One Martini backbone bead per residue (centre of mass of N, CA, C, O) as a GRO file, in nm:
protein
  261
    1MET     BB    1  -0.857  -0.520  -2.459
    2SER     BB    2  -0.598  -0.618  -2.304
    3ALA     BB    3  -0.492  -0.781  -2.028
    4ALA     BB    4  -0.282  -0.571  -1.941
    5MET     BB    5  -0.472  -0.325  -1.952
    6TRP     BB    6  -0.674  -0.428  -1.749
    7ALA     BB    7  -0.477  -0.450  -1.513
    8VAL     BB    8  -0.397  -0.150  -1.506
    9SER     BB    9  -0.681  -0.031  -1.473
   10ASP     BB   10  -0.760  -0.181  -1.210
   11SER     BB   11  -0.519  -0.088  -1.041
   12TRP     BB   12  -0.583   0.217  -1.062
   13THR     BB   13  -0.857   0.202  -0.927
   14MET     BB   14  -0.746   0.102  -0.651
   15THR     BB   15  -0.561   0.342  -0.605
   16ARG     BB   16  -0.782   0.563  -0.607
   17ARG     BB   17  -0.927   0.456  -0.362
   18GLU     BB   18  -0.696   0.513  -0.160
   19LEU     BB   19  -0.673   0.819  -0.220
   20ALA     BB   20  -0.965   0.886  -0.139
   21ARG     BB   21  -0.928   0.804   0.157
   22TRP     BB   22  -0.735   1.028   0.229
   23ALA     BB   23  -0.939   1.261   0.180
   24ARG     BB   24  -1.142   1.149   0.407
   25GLN     BB   25  -0.861   1.079   0.602
   26PRO     BB   26  -0.628   1.300   0.686
   27ALA     BB   27  -0.539   1.227   0.976
   28GLN     BB   28  -0.405   0.957   0.909
   29VAL     BB   29  -0.184   1.078   0.729
   30VAL     BB   30  -0.058   1.276   0.929
   31VAL     BB   31   0.023   1.068   1.140
   32GLY     BB   32   0.208   0.900   0.952
   33LEU     BB   33   0.406   1.148   0.901
   34ALA     BB   34   0.462   1.236   1.210
   35PHE     BB   35   0.590   0.993   1.353
   36PRO     BB   36   0.888   0.999   1.244
   37VAL     BB   37   0.939   1.289   1.334
   38MET     BB   38   0.903   1.243   1.636
   39LEU     BB   39   1.132   1.039   1.664
   40LEU     BB   40   1.360   1.214   1.562
   41LEU     BB   41   1.335   1.442   1.775
   42MET     BB   42   1.358   1.265   2.026
   43PHE     BB   43   1.646   1.135   1.954
   44THR     BB   44   1.794   1.410   1.922
   45TYR     BB   45   1.695   1.577   2.205
   46LEU     BB   46   1.634   1.347   2.436
   47VAL     BB   47   1.792   1.067   2.402
   48GLY     BB   48   2.035   1.029   2.201
   49GLY     BB   49   2.146   0.950   1.929
   50GLY     BB   50   2.441   0.804   1.815
   51ARG     BB   51   2.594   0.600   1.979
   52GLY     BB   52   2.944   0.601   1.919
   53VAL     BB   53   2.990   0.841   1.731
   54GLU     BB   54   3.199   0.981   1.483
   55GLY     BB   55   3.054   1.278   1.489
   56GLU     BB   56   2.758   1.358   1.370
   57ALA     BB   57   2.478   1.227   1.506
   58VAL     BB   58   2.255   1.320   1.302
   59GLU     BB   59   2.397   1.179   1.051
   60TYR     BB   60   2.335   0.896   1.172
   61LEU     BB   61   2.027   0.903   1.245
   62VAL     BB   62   1.860   0.976   0.989
   63PRO     BB   63   1.906   0.725   0.810
   64GLY     BB   64   1.784   0.534   1.022
   65MET     BB   65   1.500   0.666   1.026
   66LEU     BB   66   1.433   0.614   0.731
   67ALA     BB   67   1.442   0.305   0.759
   68LEU     BB   68   1.237   0.278   0.991
   69THR     BB   69   0.995   0.392   0.835
   70MET     BB   70   0.975   0.149   0.638
   71VAL     BB   71   0.908  -0.062   0.861
   72PHE     BB   72   0.656   0.080   0.997
   73GLY     BB   73   0.469   0.045   0.738
   74LEU     BB   74   0.363  -0.240   0.802
   75GLU     BB   75   0.122  -0.161   0.984
   76SER     BB   76  -0.056  -0.003   0.780
   77THR     BB   77  -0.093  -0.234   0.586
   78MET     BB   78  -0.231  -0.437   0.776
   79LEU     BB   79  -0.473  -0.262   0.860
   80ALA     BB   80  -0.595  -0.213   0.579
   81VAL     BB   81  -0.639  -0.511   0.497
   82THR     BB   82  -0.807  -0.610   0.747
   83ARG     BB   83  -1.041  -0.415   0.711
   84ASP     BB   84  -1.130  -0.516   0.432
   85LEU     BB   85  -1.182  -0.806   0.523
   86GLU     BB   86  -1.393  -0.751   0.751
   87LYS     BB   87  -1.596  -0.580   0.548
   88GLY     BB   88  -1.584  -0.730   0.251
   89VAL     BB   89  -1.433  -0.580   0.020
   90VAL     BB   90  -1.271  -0.803  -0.119
   91ASP     BB   91  -1.513  -0.980  -0.200
   92ARG     BB   92  -1.649  -0.771  -0.383
   93PHE     BB   93  -1.416  -0.739  -0.584
   94ARG     BB   94  -1.401  -1.045  -0.665
   95SER     BB   95  -1.704  -1.036  -0.794
   96MET     BB   96  -1.588  -0.871  -1.008
   97PRO     BB   97  -1.492  -0.769  -1.341
   98MET     BB   98  -1.173  -0.830  -1.241
   99VAL     BB   99  -0.858  -0.819  -1.151
  100SER     BB  100  -0.762  -0.961  -0.863
  101GLY     BB  101  -0.465  -0.832  -0.829
  102ALA     BB  102  -0.548  -0.525  -0.812
  103VAL     BB  103  -0.578  -0.502  -0.508
  104LEU     BB  104  -0.275  -0.534  -0.441
  105VAL     BB  105  -0.159  -0.317  -0.627
  106GLY     BB  106  -0.311  -0.076  -0.509
  107ARG     BB  107  -0.193  -0.105  -0.228
  108ALA     BB  108   0.107  -0.079  -0.307
  109VAL     BB  109   0.103   0.199  -0.443
  110ALA     BB  110  -0.013   0.363  -0.208
  111ASP     BB  111   0.213   0.289  -0.002
  112MET     BB  112   0.450   0.404  -0.169
  113LEU     BB  113   0.351   0.696  -0.172
  114GLN     BB  114   0.350   0.734   0.134
  115SER     BB  115   0.652   0.666   0.175
  116ALA     BB  116   0.764   0.896   0.003
  117ALA     BB  117   0.642   1.117   0.180
  118ALA     BB  118   0.785   1.033   0.443
  119LEU     BB  119   1.071   1.076   0.339
  120LEU     BB  120   1.046   1.375   0.275
  121VAL     BB  121   0.965   1.481   0.554
  122THR     BB  122   1.201   1.358   0.716
  123GLY     BB  123   1.429   1.487   0.549
  124VAL     BB  124   1.356   1.783   0.601
  125VAL     BB  125   1.379   1.769   0.908
  126GLY     BB  126   1.669   1.668   0.911
  127TYR     BB  127   1.785   1.919   0.775
  128ALA     BB  128   1.688   2.119   0.998
  129VAL     BB  129   1.876   1.953   1.229
  130GLY     BB  130   2.166   1.887   1.036
  131TRP     BB  131   2.141   1.718   0.793
  132ARG     BB  132   2.374   1.579   0.546
  133TRP     BB  133   2.494   1.553   0.217
  134HIS     BB  134   2.822   1.466   0.025
  135ASP     BB  135   2.774   1.277  -0.274
  136GLY     BB  136   2.539   1.367  -0.431
  137VAL     BB  137   2.257   1.297  -0.616
  138ALA     BB  138   2.301   1.002  -0.703
  139ALA     BB  139   2.342   0.889  -0.416
  140VAL     BB  140   2.067   0.974  -0.304
  141LEU     BB  141   1.897   0.814  -0.506
  142GLY     BB  142   2.011   0.542  -0.418
  143ALA     BB  143   1.909   0.560  -0.127
  144VAL     BB  144   1.609   0.582  -0.195
  145GLY     BB  145   1.593   0.312  -0.344
  146LEU     BB  146   1.664   0.134  -0.096
  147LEU     BB  147   1.432   0.225   0.084
  148LEU     BB  148   1.198   0.141  -0.111
  149LEU     BB  149   1.279  -0.154  -0.129
  150LEU     BB  150   1.230  -0.220   0.165
  151ARG     BB  151   0.931  -0.136   0.165
  152PHE     BB  152   0.837  -0.338  -0.053
  153ALA     BB  153   0.906  -0.589   0.111
  154MET     BB  154   0.736  -0.516   0.369
  155LEU     BB  155   0.465  -0.498   0.228
  156TRP     BB  156   0.436  -0.807   0.159
  157LEU     BB  157   0.453  -0.897   0.446
  158GLY     BB  158   0.201  -0.740   0.540
  159ILE     BB  159  -0.003  -0.876   0.352
  160LEU     BB  160   0.038  -1.163   0.447
  161LEU     BB  161  -0.024  -1.120   0.752
  162ALA     BB  162  -0.310  -1.009   0.702
  163LEU     BB  163  -0.428  -1.260   0.561
  164VAL     BB  164  -0.376  -1.445   0.805
  165ALA     BB  165  -0.524  -1.284   1.025
  166GLY     BB  166  -0.800  -1.101   0.910
  167ARG     BB  167  -0.776  -0.911   1.175
  168PRO     BB  168  -0.698  -0.622   1.341
  169GLU     BB  169  -0.645  -0.738   1.637
  170ARG     BB  170  -0.408  -0.937   1.532
  171VAL     BB  171  -0.187  -0.718   1.471
  172GLN     BB  172  -0.066  -0.664   1.755
  173ALA     BB  173   0.132  -0.901   1.764
  174VAL     BB  174   0.315  -0.778   1.540
  175GLN     BB  175   0.371  -0.495   1.657
  176ILE     BB  176   0.546  -0.598   1.894
  177LEU     BB  177   0.783  -0.697   1.689
  178VAL     BB  178   0.876  -0.436   1.540
  179TRP     BB  179   1.037  -0.286   1.758
  180PRO     BB  180   1.274  -0.482   1.808
  181VAL     BB  181   1.376  -0.475   1.516
  182GLY     BB  182   1.437  -0.167   1.520
  183PHE     BB  183   1.636  -0.170   1.780
  184LEU     BB  184   1.795  -0.426   1.654
  185SER     BB  185   2.007  -0.194   1.545
  186THR     BB  186   2.184   0.088   1.374
  187VAL     BB  187   2.007   0.345   1.421
  188PHE     BB  188   2.122   0.448   1.730
  189ALA     BB  189   2.380   0.247   1.722
  190VAL     BB  190   2.676   0.108   1.742
  191PRO     BB  191   2.803  -0.211   1.774
  192GLU     BB  192   3.048  -0.135   1.970
  193THR     BB  193   2.834  -0.072   2.220
  194MET     BB  194   2.790  -0.374   2.221
  195PRO     BB  195   2.772  -0.676   2.262
  196GLY     BB  196   2.927  -0.890   2.061
  197TRP     BB  197   2.683  -1.076   1.982
  198LEU     BB  198   2.483  -0.843   1.923
  199GLY     BB  199   2.643  -0.680   1.713
  200ALA     BB  200   2.659  -0.910   1.504
  201ALA     BB  201   2.350  -0.943   1.464
  202VAL     BB  202   2.276  -0.645   1.391
  203GLU     BB  203   2.439  -0.627   1.118
  204TRP     BB  204   2.217  -0.847   0.980
  205ASN     BB  205   2.006  -0.654   0.968
  206PRO     BB  206   1.820  -0.519   0.721
  207LEU     BB  207   1.803  -0.237   0.849
  208SER     BB  208   2.107  -0.196   0.888
  209ALA     BB  209   2.190  -0.217   0.592
  210THR     BB  210   2.030   0.029   0.490
  211ALA     BB  211   2.136   0.242   0.685
  212ALA     BB  212   2.439   0.207   0.609
  213ALA     BB  213   2.408   0.264   0.303
  214VAL     BB  214   2.299   0.552   0.331
  215ARG     BB  215   2.541   0.668   0.475
  216GLU     BB  216   2.746   0.604   0.256
  217LEU     BB  217   2.606   0.761   0.019
  218CYS     BB  218   2.593   1.041   0.203
  219GLY     BB  219   2.858   1.071   0.388
  220ASN     BB  220   2.811   0.943   0.661
  221PRO     BB  221   2.846   0.831   0.956
  222GLY     BB  222   2.972   0.515   1.083
  223ALA     BB  223   3.068   0.217   1.125
  224ASP     BB  224   3.397   0.035   1.212
  225GLY     BB  225   3.363  -0.241   1.131
  226GLY     BB  226   3.525  -0.567   1.018
  227SER     BB  227   3.302  -0.696   0.886
  228TRP     BB  228   3.132  -0.803   0.617
  229ALA     BB  229   2.877  -0.632   0.659
  230ALA     BB  230   3.030  -0.355   0.695
  231GLY     BB  231   3.175  -0.387   0.394
  232HIS     BB  232   2.859  -0.466   0.252
  233THR     BB  233   2.601  -0.277   0.263
  234GLN     BB  234   2.487  -0.248  -0.031
  235VAL     BB  235   2.454  -0.545  -0.087
  236LEU     BB  236   2.260  -0.608   0.151
  237ALA     BB  237   2.046  -0.384   0.076
  238LEU     BB  238   1.971  -0.559  -0.181
  239LEU     BB  239   1.942  -0.864  -0.091
  240TRP     BB  240   1.735  -0.863   0.133
  241PRO     BB  241   1.477  -0.761  -0.019
  242LEU     BB  242   1.490  -0.977  -0.242
  243ALA     BB  243   1.458  -1.217  -0.052
  244LEU     BB  244   1.187  -1.131   0.071
  245LEU     BB  245   1.031  -1.116  -0.197
  246SER     BB  246   1.074  -1.418  -0.288
  247VAL     BB  247   0.881  -1.508  -0.050
  248PHE     BB  248   0.627  -1.301   0.005
  249PHE     BB  249   0.497  -1.251  -0.267
  250PRO     BB  250   0.399  -1.540  -0.348
  251CYS     BB  251   0.250  -1.594  -0.081
  252ALA     BB  252   0.043  -1.362  -0.104
  253VAL     BB  253  -0.084  -1.445  -0.372
  254ARG     BB  254  -0.176  -1.730  -0.286
  255TRP     BB  255  -0.349  -1.647  -0.042
  256PHE     BB  256  -0.543  -1.468  -0.201
  257ALA     BB  257  -0.648  -1.695  -0.390
  258ARG     BB  258  -0.771  -1.870  -0.149
  259LEU     BB  259  -1.012  -1.681  -0.063
  260GLY     BB  260  -1.202  -1.770  -0.321
  261ARG     BB  261  -1.253  -2.094  -0.232
   0.00000   0.00000   0.00000
């Protein structure tokens, strides 16, 4: 068997391990899928998202919530990796005759599958509360691709931070920072409703770029800002995750390699 086939086989074994964990701990999976739905319903009916939007507020809010779901996946990635590190699971796998990178690939594939499920569930609930897309299937598929690309970039950031932290309790410090990043964006309100300096900064948030690009592709209402960021949302939604990947993917791989030394 070639080296490439060994790598694929080992990576699939690690992925199946994560899927088997879902079967043993279904409550954890259900909570992960229910959390973005709870936020969507809360901001739709209780808090009132989409502040300052001209048009249906729910059509502004749902694409933002889909993007926010991808960012919040960072926490589940970090917790899963740090638990394996603390229990010595990673060390045991590294001692086996397998491709060492398969551990990371298996983690990545499993997290991407869970993220796709979260997108589907949140999208269905969004449709039930009034969200619609208006520009055809191809545009929707493009929007899904941008959302998953953001998740893939955040996934490797999560793996790197987990490898650096090493223990689950240290993840809490990062979790505290995830929420401000999520709320300092255009997920819930247009930049025009914010102070000028804050609105300008918010438009350049990677989360804002993806949320705005999804709205544009789905034909949903968005911000009317005249800045470069507001006029090139799809470009930024592509460039931001690629830039993050170019930094955090190699750093995560190198840090993982250092664990065995």
